[in-house]
KEMAR-217821 format. One record per residue: residue number from 1; residue in one letter; chain; x, y, z of N, C-alpha, C in turn. Coordinates in nm, 4 decimals. Example, Ala and Ser with C-alpha at 12.3 -4.5 7.8 and 13.67 -1.06 7.14 Angstrom:
# KEMAR-217821
+-----+---------+--------+----------+----------+----------+----------+----------+----------+----------+----------+----------+
: num : residuo : cadena :    neast :   nnorth :      nup :   caeast :  canorth :     caup :    ceast :   cnorth :      cup :
+-----+---------+--------+----------+----------+----------+----------+----------+----------+----------+----------+----------+
:   1 :       A :      A :   1.3190 :  -0.5690 :   0.7800 :   1.2300 :  -0.4500 :   0.7800 :   1.3200 :  -0.3300 :   0.7800 :
:   2 :       S :      A :   1.2850 :  -0.2250 :   0.7080 :   1.3670 :  -0.1060 :   0.7140 :   1.2900 :   0.0030 :   0.7870 :
+-----+---------+--------+----------+----------+----------+----------+----------+----------+----------+----------+----------+
This chain:
# KEMAR-217821
+-----+---------+--------+----------+----------+----------+----------+----------+----------+----------+----------+----------+
: num : residuo : cadena :    neast :   nnorth :      nup :   caeast :  canorth :     caup :    ceast :   cnorth :      cup :
+-----+---------+--------+----------+----------+----------+----------+----------+----------+----------+----------+----------+
:   1 :       X :      A :   2.3520 :  -0.1268 :  -0.9425 :   2.3482 :  -0.1569 :  -0.8012 :   2.2467 :  -0.0684 :  -0.7279 :
:   2 :       X :      A :   2.2482 :   0.0621 :  -0.7564 :   2.1544 :   0.1542 :  -0.6913 :   2.0116 :   0.1205 :  -0.7312 :
:   3 :       X :      A :   1.9922 :   0.0904 :  -0.8601 :   1.8577 :   0.0545 :  -0.9059 :   1.8100 :  -0.0725 :  -0.8360 :
:   4 :       X :      A :   1.8987 :  -0.1690 :  -0.8186 :   1.8610 :  -0.2925 :  -0.7491 :   1.8251 :  -0.2654 :  -0.6031 :
:   5 :       X :      A :   1.9015 :  -0.1826 :  -0.5372 :   1.8700 :  -0.1476 :  -0.3977 :   1.7347 :  -0.0772 :  -0.3877 :
:   6 :       X :      A :   1.7075 :   0.0115 :  -0.4832 :   1.5782 :   0.0796 :  -0.4850 :   1.4648 :  -0.0187 :  -0.5111 :
:   7 :       X :      A :   1.4863 :  -0.1114 :  -0.6065 :   1.3840 :  -0.2115 :  -0.6353 :   1.3513 :  -0.2950 :  -0.5123 :
:   8 :       X :      A :   1.4537 :  -0.3296 :  -0.4360 :   1.4355 :  -0.4148 :  -0.3190 :   1.3758 :  -0.3419 :  -0.1993 :
:   9 :       X :      A :   1.4004 :  -0.2136 :  -0.1871 :   1.3661 :  -0.1475 :  -0.0615 :   1.2626 :  -0.0351 :  -0.0688 :
:  10 :       X :      A :   1.2625 :   0.0441 :  -0.1740 :   1.1804 :   0.1657 :  -0.1735 :   1.0315 :   0.1367 :  -0.1607 :
:  11 :       X :      A :   0.9771 :   0.0608 :  -0.2530 :   0.8338 :   0.0322 :  -0.2508 :   0.7923 :  -0.0401 :  -0.1219 :
:  12 :       X :      A :   0.8609 :  -0.1489 :  -0.0841 :   0.8210 :  -0.2157 :   0.0414 :   0.8286 :  -0.1249 :   0.1641 :
:  13 :       X :      A :   0.9310 :  -0.0424 :   0.1719 :   0.9454 :   0.0463 :   0.2881 :   0.8326 :   0.1491 :   0.2928 :
:  14 :       X :      A :   0.7997 :   0.2071 :   0.1799 :   0.6925 :   0.3073 :   0.1771 :   0.5564 :   0.2446 :   0.2072 :
:  15 :       X :      A :   0.5327 :   0.1243 :   0.1579 :   0.4052 :   0.0579 :   0.1870 :   0.3967 :   0.0192 :   0.3345 :
:  16 :       X :      A :   0.5072 :  -0.0273 :   0.3910 :   0.5083 :  -0.0606 :   0.5336 :   0.4853 :   0.0658 :   0.6176 :
:  17 :       X :      A :   0.5445 :   0.1764 :   0.5756 :   0.5235 :   0.3024 :   0.6470 :   0.3771 :   0.3454 :   0.6382 :
:  18 :       X :      A :   0.3169 :   0.3311 :   0.5205 :   0.1752 :   0.3672 :   0.5041 :   0.0881 :   0.2850 :   0.5984 :
:  19 :       X :      A :   0.1173 :   0.1549 :   0.6072 :   0.0392 :   0.0673 :   0.6951 :   0.0543 :   0.1080 :   0.8413 :
:  20 :       X :      A :   0.1768 :   0.1310 :   0.8849 :   0.1979 :   0.1667 :   1.0252 :   0.1394 :   0.3039 :   1.0564 :
:  21 :       X :      A :   0.1504 :   0.3952 :   0.9640 :   0.0919 :   0.5273 :   0.9837 :  -0.0603 :   0.5177 :   0.9982 :
:  22 :       X :      A :  -0.1221 :   0.4372 :   0.9133 :  -0.2675 :   0.4212 :   0.9210 :  -0.3083 :   0.3525 :   1.0514 :
:  23 :       X :      A :  -0.2303 :   0.2558 :   1.0940 :  -0.2599 :   0.1860 :   1.2197 :  -0.2534 :   0.2808 :   1.3386 :
:  24 :       X :      A :  -0.1476 :   0.3598 :   1.3472 :  -0.1253 :   0.4417 :   1.4656 :  -0.1946 :   0.5773 :   1.4628 :
:  25 :       X :      A :  -0.2236 :   0.6317 :   1.3436 :  -0.2828 :   0.7653 :   1.3374 :  -0.4136 :   0.7721 :   1.2595 :
:  26 :       X :      A :  -0.4499 :   0.6626 :   1.1911 :  -0.5679 :   0.6582 :   1.1040 :  -0.5576 :   0.7598 :   0.9895 :
:  27 :       X :      A :  -0.4344 :   0.7947 :   0.9535 :  -0.4110 :   0.8818 :   0.8381 :  -0.2875 :   0.8310 :   0.7633 :
:  28 :       X :      A :  -0.2855 :   0.8602 :   0.6354 :  -0.1682 :   0.8328 :   0.5528 :  -0.1329 :   0.9646 :   0.4849 :
:  29 :       X :      A :  -0.0153 :   1.0135 :   0.5128 :   0.0292 :   1.1419 :   0.4585 :   0.0330 :   1.1391 :   0.3062 :
:  30 :       X :      A :   0.0006 :   1.2525 :   0.2474 :   0.0125 :   1.2663 :   0.1019 :   0.1567 :   1.2449 :   0.0566 :
:  31 :       X :      A :   0.2505 :   1.2703 :   0.1451 :   0.3923 :   1.2526 :   0.1103 :   0.4230 :   1.1080 :   0.0728 :
:  32 :       X :      A :   0.3564 :   1.0141 :   0.1374 :   0.3800 :   0.8731 :   0.1065 :   0.3402 :   0.8445 :  -0.0379 :
:  33 :       X :      A :   0.2226 :   0.8902 :  -0.0766 :   0.1764 :   0.8692 :  -0.2150 :   0.2665 :   0.9415 :  -0.3145 :
:  34 :       X :      A :   0.3063 :   1.0626 :  -0.2797 :   0.3947 :   1.1379 :  -0.3694 :   0.5317 :   1.0708 :  -0.3824 :
:  35 :       X :      A :   0.5827 :   1.0169 :  -0.2715 :   0.7104 :   0.9452 :  -0.2776 :   0.6982 :   0.8161 :  -0.3590 :
:  36 :       X :      A :   0.5841 :   0.7493 :  -0.3495 :   0.5622 :   0.6299 :  -0.4314 :   0.5621 :   0.6656 :  -0.5801 :
:  37 :       X :      A :   0.4954 :   0.7740 :  -0.6153 :   0.4912 :   0.8162 :  -0.7560 :   0.6306 :   0.8587 :  -0.8026 :
:  38 :       X :      A :   0.6971 :   0.9416 :  -0.7240 :   0.8319 :   0.9874 :  -0.7620 :   0.9285 :   0.8693 :  -0.7697 :
:  39 :       X :      A :   0.9204 :   0.7785 :  -0.6742 :   1.0065 :   0.6603 :  -0.6757 :   0.9833 :   0.5750 :  -0.7983 :
:  40 :       X :      A :   0.8568 :   0.5598 :  -0.8374 :   0.8267 :   0.4846 :  -0.9595 :   0.8927 :   0.5496 :  -1.0804 :
:  41 :       X :      A :   0.8756 :   0.6806 :  -1.0932 :   0.9310 :   0.7516 :  -1.2096 :   1.0833 :   0.7369 :  -1.2132 :
:  42 :       X :      A :   1.1484 :   0.7590 :  -1.1008 :   1.2948 :   0.7477 :  -1.0954 :   1.3391 :   0.6061 :  -1.1306 :
:  43 :       X :      A :   1.2763 :   0.5085 :  -1.0705 :   1.3171 :   0.3701 :  -1.0941 :   1.2831 :   0.3249 :  -1.2358 :
:  44 :       X :      A :   1.1715 :   0.3704 :  -1.2887 :   1.1362 :   0.3361 :  -1.4268 :   1.2411 :   0.3913 :  -1.5237 :
:  45 :       X :      A :   1.2852 :   0.5136 :  -1.4990 :   1.3871 :   0.5735 :  -1.5852 :   1.5227 :   0.5051 :  -1.5672 :
:  46 :       X :      A :   1.5599 :   0.4765 :  -1.4425 :   1.6868 :   0.4056 :  -1.4166 :   1.6868 :   0.2658 :  -1.4779 :
:  47 :       X :      A :   1.5692 :   0.2051 :  -1.4840 :   1.5575 :   0.0689 :  -1.5355 :   1.5452 :   0.0641 :  -1.6871 :
:  48 :       X :      A :   1.5306 :   0.1788 :  -1.7491 :   1.5173 :   0.1822 :  -1.8945 :   1.3785 :   0.1441 :  -1.9436 :
:  49 :       X :      A :   1.2782 :   0.1621 :  -1.8610 :   1.1407 :   0.1319 :  -1.9018 :   1.0993 :   0.2279 :  -2.0122 :
:  50 :       X :      A :   1.0371 :   0.1757 :  -2.1146 :   0.9947 :   0.2582 :  -2.2280 :   0.8766 :   0.3472 :  -2.1928 :
:  51 :       X :      A :   0.8598 :   0.4525 :  -2.2718 :   0.7514 :   0.5478 :  -2.2468 :   0.6136 :   0.4821 :  -2.2571 :
:  52 :       X :      A :   0.5988 :   0.3887 :  -2.3504 :   0.4704 :   0.3203 :  -2.3635 :   0.4386 :   0.2409 :  -2.2373 :
:  53 :       X :      A :   0.5376 :   0.1715 :  -2.1853 :   0.5198 :   0.0924 :  -2.0632 :   0.4917 :   0.1853 :  -1.9440 :
:  54 :       X :      A :   0.5639 :   0.2950 :  -1.9351 :   0.5393 :   0.3925 :  -1.8280 :   0.3963 :   0.4450 :  -1.8381 :
:  55 :       X :      A :   0.3533 :   0.4733 :  -1.9595 :   0.2164 :   0.5206 :  -1.9813 :   0.1121 :   0.4195 :  -1.9364 :
:  56 :       X :      A :   0.1374 :   0.2920 :  -1.9618 :   0.0436 :   0.1877 :  -1.9180 :   0.0394 :   0.1783 :  -1.7656 :
:  57 :       X :      A :   0.1535 :   0.1947 :  -1.7019 :   0.1558 :   0.1947 :  -1.5552 :   0.0764 :   0.3138 :  -1.5009 :
:  58 :       X :      A :   0.0932 :   0.4304 :  -1.5635 :   0.0163 :   0.5470 :  -1.5196 :  -0.1326 :   0.5274 :  -1.5447 :
:  59 :       X :      A :  -0.1671 :   0.4608 :  -1.6543 :  -0.3085 :   0.4324 :  -1.6827 :  -0.3675 :   0.3426 :  -1.5740 :
:  60 :       X :      A :  -0.2904 :   0.2434 :  -1.5286 :  -0.3368 :   0.1563 :  -1.4202 :  -0.3578 :   0.2376 :  -1.2927 :
:  61 :       X :      A :  -0.2624 :   0.3244 :  -1.2610 :  -0.2745 :   0.4081 :  -1.1422 :  -0.3937 :   0.5022 :  -1.1492 :
:  62 :       X :      A :  -0.4147 :   0.5629 :  -1.2651 :  -0.5272 :   0.6554 :  -1.2806 :  -0.6610 :   0.5824 :  -1.2767 :
:  63 :       X :      A :  -0.6642 :   0.4604 :  -1.3292 :  -0.7872 :   0.3806 :  -1.3226 :  -0.8244 :   0.3525 :  -1.1777 :
:  64 :       X :      A :  -0.7262 :   0.3088 :  -1.0991 :  -0.7525 :   0.2810 :  -0.9578 :  -0.7868 :   0.4102 :  -0.8846 :
:  65 :       X :      A :  -0.7210 :   0.5199 :  -0.9186 :  -0.7516 :   0.6473 :  -0.8542 :  -0.8968 :   0.6874 :  -0.8797 :
:  66 :       X :      A :  -0.9457 :   0.6693 :  -1.0023 :  -1.0840 :   0.7054 :  -1.0350 :  -1.1835 :   0.6213 :  -0.9542 :
:  67 :       X :      A :  -1.1601 :   0.4903 :  -0.9486 :  -1.2499 :   0.4028 :  -0.8721 :  -1.2383 :   0.4330 :  -0.7228 :
:  68 :       X :      A :  -1.1161 :   0.4490 :  -0.6740 :  -1.0950 :   0.4757 :  -0.5317 :  -1.1537 :   0.6112 :  -0.4922 :
:  69 :       X :      A :  -1.1442 :   0.7101 :  -0.5809 :  -1.2034 :   0.8408 :  -0.5499 :  -1.3552 :   0.8291 :  -0.5384 :
:  70 :       X :      A :  -1.4168 :   0.7474 :  -0.6244 :  -1.5612 :   0.7246 :  -0.6146 :  -1.5949 :   0.6586 :  -0.4811 :
:  71 :       X :      A :  -1.5139 :   0.5616 :  -0.4408 :  -1.5346 :   0.4958 :  -0.3102 :  -1.5171 :   0.5952 :  -0.1960 :
:  72 :       X :      A :  -1.4209 :   0.6849 :  -0.2081 :  -1.3988 :   0.7886 :  -0.1073 :  -1.5192 :   0.8826 :  -0.1020 :
:  73 :       X :      A :  -1.5703 :   0.9219 :  -0.2187 :  -1.6845 :   1.0132 :  -0.2246 :  -1.8082 :   0.9521 :  -0.1589 :
:  74 :       X :      A :  -1.8195 :   0.8190 :  -0.1617 :  -1.9331 :   0.7511 :  -0.0988 :  -1.9061 :   0.7209 :   0.0489 :
:  75 :       X :      A :  -1.7855 :   0.7563 :   0.0970 :  -1.7523 :   0.7361 :   0.2371 :  -1.7090 :   0.5946 :   0.2711 :
:  76 :       X :      A :  -1.6740 :   0.5159 :   0.1705 :  -1.6364 :   0.3765 :   0.1934 :  -1.4906 :   0.3619 :   0.2351 :
:  77 :       X :      A :  -1.4051 :   0.4507 :   0.1869 :  -1.2626 :   0.4458 :   0.2208 :  -1.2131 :   0.5868 :   0.2484 :
:  78 :       X :      A :  -1.0974 :   0.5965 :   0.3097 :  -1.0373 :   0.7265 :   0.3369 :  -0.9613 :   0.7789 :   0.2159 :
:  79 :       X :      A :  -0.9345 :   0.9064 :   0.2164 :  -0.8623 :   0.9693 :   0.1065 :  -0.7200 :   0.9188 :   0.0930 :
:  80 :       X :      A :  -0.6527 :   0.8983 :   0.2071 :  -0.5163 :   0.8452 :   0.2028 :  -0.5127 :   0.7055 :   0.1449 :
:  81 :       X :      A :  -0.6140 :   0.6242 :   0.1796 :  -0.6226 :   0.4892 :   0.1255 :  -0.6384 :   0.4936 :  -0.0269 :
:  82 :       X :      A :  -0.7228 :   0.5832 :  -0.0744 :  -0.7458 :   0.5954 :  -0.2190 :  -0.6171 :   0.6320 :  -0.2916 :
:  83 :       X :      A :  -0.5422 :   0.7260 :  -0.2351 :  -0.4189 :   0.7702 :  -0.3006 :  -0.3101 :   0.6635 :  -0.2959 :
:  84 :       X :      A :  -0.2983 :   0.5934 :  -0.1838 :  -0.1972 :   0.4871 :  -0.1737 :  -0.2319 :   0.3710 :  -0.2654 :
:  85 :       X :      A :  -0.3590 :   0.3363 :  -0.2756 :  -0.3998 :   0.2283 :  -0.3667 :  -0.3635 :   0.2644 :  -0.5105 :
:  86 :       X :      A :  -0.3874 :   0.3878 :  -0.5482 :  -0.3540 :   0.4322 :  -0.6840 :  -0.2032 :   0.4340 :  -0.7063 :
:  87 :       X :      A :  -0.1282 :   0.4785 :  -0.6070 :   0.0176 :   0.4821 :  -0.6205 :   0.0745 :   0.3407 :  -0.6291 :
:  88 :       X :      A :   0.0181 :   0.2474 :  -0.5539 :   0.0624 :   0.1080 :  -0.5628 :   0.0286 :   0.0515 :  -0.7003 :
:  89 :       X :      A :  -0.0892 :   0.0837 :  -0.7501 :  -0.1291 :   0.0368 :  -0.8835 :  -0.0329 :   0.0882 :  -0.9898 :
:  90 :       X :      A :   0.0187 :   0.2077 :  -0.9712 :   0.1188 :   0.2625 :  -1.0624 :   0.2400 :   0.1708 :  -1.0699 :
:  91 :       X :      A :   0.2852 :   0.1212 :  -0.9578 :   0.4009 :   0.0311 :  -0.9544 :   0.3687 :  -0.1029 :  -1.0190 :
:  92 :       X :      A :   0.2450 :  -0.1519 :  -1.0023 :   0.2097 :  -0.2838 :  -1.0533 :   0.1714 :  -0.2827 :  -1.2002 :
:  93 :       X :      A :   0.1211 :  -0.1691 :  -1.2490 :   0.0707 :  -0.1684 :  -1.3853 :  -0.0460 :  -0.2653 :  -1.3962 :
:  94 :       X :      A :  -0.0905 :  -0.2884 :  -1.5190 :  -0.2024 :  -0.3802 :  -1.5375 :  -0.1592 :  -0.5261 :  -1.5207 :
:  95 :       X :      A :  -0.0292 :  -0.5529 :  -1.5318 :   0.0208 :  -0.6899 :  -1.5243 :  -0.0133 :  -0.7568 :  -1.3920 :
:  96 :       X :      A :   0.0090 :  -0.6899 :  -1.2816 :  -0.0134 :  -0.7480 :  -1.1486 :  -0.1277 :  -0.6813 :  -1.0735 :
:  97 :       X :      A :  -0.2025 :  -0.5960 :  -1.1414 :  -0.3043 :  -0.5163 :  -1.0735 :  -0.4180 :  -0.6011 :  -1.0164 :
:  98 :       X :      A :  -0.4694 :  -0.6944 :  -1.0933 :  -0.5819 :  -0.7740 :  -1.0458 :  -0.5439 :  -0.8539 :  -0.9215 :
:  99 :       X :      A :  -0.4266 :  -0.9169 :  -0.9240 :  -0.3828 :  -0.9927 :  -0.8066 :  -0.3688 :  -0.9020 :  -0.6850 :
: 100 :       X :      A :  -0.3135 :  -0.7837 :  -0.7066 :  -0.2995 :  -0.6883 :  -0.5962 :  -0.4352 :  -0.6532 :  -0.5368 :
: 101 :       X :      A :  -0.5295 :  -0.6208 :  -0.6224 :  -0.6613 :  -0.5805 :  -0.5732 :  -0.7334 :  -0.6955 :  -0.5020 :
: 102 :       X :      A :  -0.7143 :  -0.8173 :  -0.5511 :  -0.7757 :  -0.9328 :  -0.4843 :  -0.7153 :  -0.9521 :  -0.3459 :
: 103 :       X :      A :  -0.5826 :  -0.9522 :  -0.3377 :  -0.5186 :  -0.9693 :  -0.2069 :  -0.5549 :  -0.8561 :  -0.1116 :
: 104 :       X :      A :  -0.5528 :  -0.7328 :  -0.1590 :  -0.5873 :  -0.6195 :  -0.0729 :  -0.7314 :  -0.6326 :  -0.0239 :
: 105 :       X :      A :  -0.8204 :  -0.6791 :  -0.1093 :  -0.9606 :  -0.6982 :  -0.0691 :  -0.9740 :  -0.8088 :   0.0345 :
: 106 :       X :      A :  -0.9047 :  -0.9201 :   0.0130 :  -0.9110 :  -1.0303 :   0.1097 :  -0.8541 :  -0.9884 :   0.2446 :
: 107 :       X :      A :  -0.7381 :  -0.9228 :   0.2419 :  -0.6807 :  -0.8744 :   0.3673 :  -0.7706 :  -0.7685 :   0.4317 :
: 108 :       X :      A :  -0.8321 :  -0.6855 :   0.3487 :  -0.9225 :  -0.5833 :   0.4019 :  -1.0450 :  -0.6435 :   0.4683 :
: 109 :       X :      A :  -1.1001 :  -0.7479 :   0.4083 :  -1.2142 :  -0.8161 :   0.4695 :  -1.1766 :  -0.8798 :   0.6019 :
: 110 :       X :      A :  -1.0608 :  -0.9459 :   0.6029 :  -1.0147 :  -1.0098 :   0.7269 :  -0.9869 :  -0.9041 :   0.8343 :
: 111 :       X :      A :  -0.9233 :  -0.7953 :   0.7961 :  -0.8945 :  -0.6872 :   0.8910 :  -1.0235 :  -0.6287 :   0.9472 :
: 112 :       X :      A :  -1.1222 :  -0.6088 :   0.8612 :  -1.2501 :  -0.5532 :   0.9049 :  -1.3180 :  -0.6454 :   1.0058 :
: 113 :       X :      A :  -1.3228 :  -0.7743 :   0.9738 :  -1.3840 :  -0.8695 :   1.0668 :  -1.3086 :  -0.8746 :   1.1997 :
: 114 :       X :      A :  -1.1765 :  -0.8727 :   1.1911 :  -1.0936 :  -0.8755 :   1.3122 :  -1.1190 :  -0.7516 :   1.3991 :
: 115 :       X :      A :  -1.1224 :  -0.6344 :   1.3352 :  -1.1445 :  -0.5117 :   1.4131 :  -1.2854 :  -0.5041 :   1.4693 :
: 116 :       X :      A :  -1.3842 :  -0.5478 :   1.3930 :  -1.5213 :  -0.5468 :   1.4449 :  -1.5339 :  -0.6398 :   1.5659 :
: 117 :       X :      A :  -1.4663 :  -0.7527 :   1.5604 :  -1.4657 :  -0.8444 :   1.6757 :  -1.3915 :  -0.7827 :   1.7940 :
: 118 :       X :      A :  -1.2768 :  -0.7214 :   1.7646 :  -1.1964 :  -0.6560 :   1.8680 :  -1.2769 :  -0.5467 :   1.9385 :
: 119 :       X :      A :  -1.3565 :  -0.4740 :   1.8621 :  -1.4342 :  -0.3635 :   1.9183 :  -1.5515 :  -0.4104 :   2.0037 :
: 120 :       X :      A :  -1.5876 :  -0.5358 :   1.9938 :  -1.6949 :  -0.5914 :   2.0770 :  -1.6446 :  -0.6296 :   2.2163 :
: 121 :       X :      A :  -1.5146 :  -0.6443 :   2.2287 :  -1.4547 :  -0.6841 :   2.3565 :  -1.4147 :  -0.5603 :   2.4366 :
: 122 :       X :      A :  -1.4192 :  -0.5695 :   2.5683 :  -1.3695 :  -0.4567 :   2.6475 :  -1.2174 :  -0.4474 :   2.6350 :
: 123 :       X :      A :  -1.1696 :  -0.3256 :   2.6311 :  -1.0261 :  -0.3023 :   2.6224 :  -0.9654 :  -0.3179 :   2.7615 :
: 124 :       X :      A :  -0.8672 :  -0.4052 :   2.7776 :  -0.8048 :  -0.4221 :   2.9102 :  -0.7483 :  -0.2892 :   2.9618 :
: 125 :       X :      A :  -0.7638 :  -0.2670 :   3.0906 :  -0.7250 :  -0.1403 :   3.1516 :  -0.5811 :  -0.0981 :   3.1193 :
: 126 :       X :      A :  -0.4818 :  -0.1873 :   3.1264 :  -0.3440 :  -0.1423 :   3.0984 :  -0.3258 :  -0.0861 :   2.9563 :
: 127 :       X :      A :  -0.4156 :  -0.1210 :   2.8655 :  -0.4032 :  -0.0730 :   2.7281 :  -0.4748 :   0.0594 :   2.7038 :
: 128 :       X :      A :  -0.5520 :   0.1057 :   2.7996 :  -0.6303 :   0.2281 :   2.7807 :  -0.5451 :   0.3544 :   2.7809 :
: 129 :       X :      A :  -0.4186 :   0.3421 :   2.8111 :  -0.3311 :   0.4603 :   2.8086 :  -0.2710 :   0.4832 :   2.6700 :
: 130 :       X :      A :  -0.3030 :   0.3966 :   2.5763 :  -0.2503 :   0.4085 :   2.4397 :  -0.3540 :   0.4762 :   2.3500 :
: 131 :       X :      A :  -0.3341 :   0.6029 :   2.3125 :  -0.4342 :   0.6744 :   2.2316 :  -0.4646 :   0.6056 :   2.0979 :
: 132 :       X :      A :  -0.3608 :   0.5512 :   2.0347 :  -0.3849 :   0.4868 :   1.9047 :  -0.4727 :   0.3626 :   1.9206 :
: 133 :       X :      A :  -0.4569 :   0.2908 :   2.0310 :  -0.5353 :   0.1702 :   2.0551 :  -0.6795 :   0.2065 :   2.0929 :
: 134 :       X :      A :  -0.6956 :   0.3145 :   2.1689 :  -0.8301 :   0.3630 :   2.2008 :  -0.9043 :   0.4036 :   2.0730 :
: 135 :       X :      A :  -0.8333 :   0.4716 :   1.9829 :  -0.8916 :   0.5138 :   1.8559 :  -0.9296 :   0.3912 :   1.7719 :
: 136 :       X :      A :  -0.8434 :   0.2928 :   1.7684 :  -0.8682 :   0.1708 :   1.6922 :  -0.9859 :   0.0920 :   1.7506 :
: 137 :       X :      A :  -1.0029 :   0.0996 :   1.8820 :  -1.1085 :   0.0255 :   1.9511 :  -1.2445 :   0.0945 :   1.9422 :
: 138 :       X :      A :  -1.2446 :   0.2237 :   1.9148 :  -1.3694 :   0.3009 :   1.9143 :  -1.4625 :   0.2539 :   1.8018 :
: 139 :       X :      A :  -1.5902 :   0.2354 :   1.8357 :  -1.6905 :   0.1869 :   1.7391 :  -1.7064 :   0.2818 :   1.6199 :
: 140 :       X :      A :  -1.6948 :   0.4120 :   1.6448 :  -1.7188 :   0.5098 :   1.5380 :  -1.5990 :   0.5287 :   1.4441 :
: 141 :       X :      A :  -1.4867 :   0.4675 :   1.4795 :  -1.3664 :   0.4807 :   1.3980 :  -1.3748 :   0.3884 :   1.2780 :
: 142 :       X :      A :  -1.3210 :   0.4328 :   1.1676 :  -1.3188 :   0.3508 :   1.0468 :  -1.2164 :   0.2387 :   1.0560 :
: 143 :       X :      A :  -1.1912 :   0.1782 :   0.9429 :  -1.0953 :   0.0683 :   0.9337 :  -0.9674 :   0.1232 :   0.8703 :
: 144 :       X :      A :  -0.8524 :   0.1020 :   0.9312 :  -0.7264 :   0.1497 :   0.8716 :  -0.6883 :   0.0606 :   0.7515 :
: 145 :       X :      A :  -0.7544 :   0.0849 :   0.6402 :  -0.7418 :  -0.0008 :   0.5228 :  -0.6029 :   0.0043 :   0.4600 :
: 146 :       X :      A :  -0.5239 :   0.1036 :   0.4974 :  -0.3863 :   0.1102 :   0.4484 :  -0.3073 :  -0.0147 :   0.4851 :
: 147 :       X :      A :  -0.3464 :  -0.0783 :   0.5949 :  -0.2803 :  -0.2028 :   0.6361 :  -0.3056 :  -0.3109 :   0.5319 :
: 148 :       X :      A :  -0.4316 :  -0.3252 :   0.4906 :  -0.4667 :  -0.4260 :   0.3901 :  -0.4023 :  -0.3943 :   0.2545 :
: 149 :       X :      A :  -0.3997 :  -0.2671 :   0.2199 :  -0.3367 :  -0.2272 :   0.0926 :  -0.1883 :  -0.2622 :   0.0936 :
: 150 :       X :      A :  -0.1229 :  -0.2368 :   0.2060 :   0.0195 :  -0.2667 :   0.2165 :   0.0445 :  -0.4169 :   0.2162 :
: 151 :       X :      A :  -0.0356 :  -0.4926 :   0.2894 :  -0.0172 :  -0.6380 :   0.2910 :  -0.0365 :  -0.6974 :   0.1521 :
: 152 :       X :      A :  -0.1411 :  -0.6542 :   0.0830 :  -0.1631 :  -0.7011 :  -0.0539 :  -0.0460 :  -0.6670 :  -0.1441 :
: 153 :       X :      A :   0.0054 :  -0.5463 :  -0.1296 :   0.1195 :  -0.5027 :  -0.2112 :   0.2443 :  -0.5837 :  -0.1810 :
: 154 :       X :      A :   0.2687 :  -0.6095 :  -0.0532 :   0.3896 :  -0.6819 :  -0.0151 :   0.3827 :  -0.8297 :  -0.0535 :
: 155 :       X :      A :   0.2638 :  -0.8849 :  -0.0665 :   0.2499 :  -1.0226 :  -0.1135 :   0.2780 :  -1.0305 :  -0.2633 :
: 156 :       X :      A :   0.2304 :  -0.9338 :  -0.3378 :   0.2430 :  -0.9359 :  -0.4845 :   0.3786 :  -0.8853 :  -0.5329 :
: 157 :       X :      A :   0.4368 :  -0.7897 :  -0.4642 :   0.5594 :  -0.7247 :  -0.5121 :   0.6718 :  -0.8223 :  -0.5500 :
: 158 :       X :      A :   0.6971 :  -0.9285 :  -0.4739 :   0.8050 :  -1.0202 :  -0.5138 :   0.7810 :  -1.0894 :  -0.6488 :
: 159 :       X :      A :   0.6578 :  -1.0906 :  -0.6961 :   0.6249 :  -1.1548 :  -0.8225 :   0.6371 :  -1.0599 :  -0.9418 :
: 160 :       X :      A :   0.6674 :  -0.9349 :  -0.9167 :   0.6692 :  -0.8344 :  -1.0232 :   0.8013 :  -0.8332 :  -1.0993 :
: 161 :       X :      A :   0.7973 :  -0.7664 :  -1.2126 :   0.9193 :  -0.7494 :  -1.2916 :   1.0237 :  -0.6669 :  -1.2169 :
: 162 :       X :      A :   0.9797 :  -0.5850 :  -1.1225 :   1.0757 :  -0.5059 :  -1.0443 :   1.1734 :  -0.5978 :  -0.9718 :
: 163 :       X :      A :   1.1220 :  -0.7022 :  -0.9099 :   1.2067 :  -0.7934 :  -0.8336 :   1.2746 :  -0.8942 :  -0.9257 :
: 164 :       X :      A :   1.2049 :  -0.9357 :  -1.0283 :   1.2657 :  -1.0304 :  -1.1232 :   1.3893 :  -0.9709 :  -1.1905 :
: 165 :       X :      A :   1.3957 :  -0.8384 :  -1.1999 :   1.5084 :  -0.7715 :  -1.2642 :   1.6293 :  -0.7563 :  -1.1719 :
: 166 :       X :      A :   1.6117 :  -0.7838 :  -1.0437 :   1.7213 :  -0.7672 :  -0.9478 :   1.8215 :  -0.8806 :  -0.9652 :
: 167 :       X :      A :   1.9471 :  -0.8441 :  -0.9697 :   2.0554 :  -0.9424 :  -0.9747 :   2.0878 :  -0.9827 :  -0.8313 :
: 168 :       X :      A :   2.0156 :  -1.0833 :  -0.7819 :   2.0320 :  -1.1245 :  -0.6418 :   2.1700 :  -1.1825 :  -0.6147 :
: 169 :       X :      A :   2.2360 :  -1.2339 :  -0.7163 :   2.3711 :  -1.2881 :  -0.6971 :   2.4660 :  -1.1787 :  -0.6503 :
: 170 :       X :      A :   2.4397 :  -1.0587 :  -0.6903 :   2.5234 :  -0.9450 :  -0.6507 :   2.5180 :  -0.9224 :  -0.4998 :
: 171 :       X :      A :   2.4046 :  -0.9612 :  -0.4383 :   2.3871 :  -0.9380 :  -0.2958 :   2.4217 :  -1.0611 :  -0.2112 :
: 172 :       X :      A :   2.4551 :  -1.1703 :  -0.2764 :   2.4860 :  -1.2950 :  -0.2028 :   2.6131 :  -1.2776 :  -0.1214 :
: 173 :       X :      A :   2.6123 :  -1.3375 :  -0.0038 :   2.7313 :  -1.3338 :   0.0815 :   2.8298 :  -1.4404 :   0.0351 :
: 174 :       X :      A :   2.9526 :  -1.4048 :   0.0266 :   3.0561 :  -1.5021 :  -0.0163 :   3.1241 :  -1.5617 :   0.1032 :
+-----+---------+--------+----------+----------+----------+----------+----------+----------+----------+----------+----------+
């Protein structure tokens, strides 16, 4: 029961928090990535995942971390985005990794176009008292890519073995 509750809530909640944090502060705390990694390890052990399978999931996470770190070094993405992408890849393993990266890229492209368009428009006066909105509207501000990473993750997560393993009948209302 506890493992099922964790499967249903932990990853989605942490990804949603990462997205909202990036939207409102343009940062994603290292704690989010660390909680994603720790949550994966705990849930993998509770679920009886074998060491070989755990190793493959870590290999997927490290692969994304290496590519994301290169993107960070070139100034294309933020450090928090790189770490969250790698932590999400850890949860997906190689099985769902490509779909995750495609969705995150598509959402990221759409988000970028939306924000670039938004930044071309004047910000209505009543909204100028919101610091997070002023930051989001500023031309020199980057793109809060954590939103796209979270959306991609939340689209793919229901298709993963994590959710397929949940006994949904246990949660049905009688």
